[in-house]
C-alpha angles and dihedrals in degrees: 000000000000112000091199088067096041097051104093115214092215090056097062123098138165132217099003113178116231125175096199143344094282091053091047092053090049091053093045090051090051090049091051090049089065088077113092087218087075096051091119095058131059127234088245092055090051092048091049093049090051091046090053089052090049089053088064091055137320117276089207096107097180142264092078096300133117131179108194111187143167143182121228130186092219095055114096100188140019119273116196123184142171136215137173118214118220108233092358129261134239110257105168087256121185091247095039093240122137116257119243101168125047126186116183139192130202109184144168115279096234099047098084096146093050091044089057091050093050092047092048092046090054093047092050092054092044092049087070103095093199091052092050092048090052093048093049089055093056113117098191133043089241092056092047093050093046091050092051094047092049091057092044088059089063092051103040114139117247122244116261114277134192094240114076140176129211116226122200113191116186111197129185099179120076095211093050090045092058093049094046092046088054089056097047098035090055093054096061116338092184089065100039124091136174126217124195109226144162129220113255088242089073089065098034090056088062094054117093092228092060099034114134096021092108117059091188131041108278117253106279102183110082129150129177118209113199117192132175107210140167107280091231088058098051098088091047091052092050088051091052091049089054090052087060102035102028125238108345091215088066099037123112095177103048129052122181129192127182124199128182110234118228093193137006128172137171131021141244125231121227117237114258 
């Protein structure tokens, strides 16, 4: 999915004033409604769908950014929009900070895989602190949109290629796991899987031969993310993982392996 095509020029605004999260969602819904793609739904229906998604968990993921989104059966195509909020607005964000930049998605109900890719693409761009700073400084909708699109161009996904690599990412920290999964799941969710696992030390500690070797309880949280990616993208993904987890050479909670794949065939569907 190409974000430069999904971002609708009519759905971009700067310095909107919102008193609280409910007000912000109402204004975002009205902004989304400017797109002719959403002619068949009302602003109130969009607001309600976003509010229902927020009830599951806040889309304010921290650092002054929120990505409210929803899926609707009456929506034929994706509508992506942007807005800056003058003075910021409370959004029940994970870090408690007010939100100054909102990107939103209204998408078709059945396109779950594409929705994940769009959501992950937005979060990757908005994880760039310099890009966010530049967008917050925009004084016109045109400038905001141009700033966003310029940074999308640096992050655009590569076209599928025959040569692929298999990434295994072993993670023993739940917070890091969620951030890394967001990176890999957004690249190609059809080829990304997660396995629940436990370090062998959990079992070895129970064996009489190894009893007493661990003073503390062995690390119990372990997840393995397996992702089949374009080979030309592998180094970039490792770089992004290091941006989240720090230098892998110094990490004790993340282990990454990359293998070139001789053959791959078939595909896996994502659950809807």
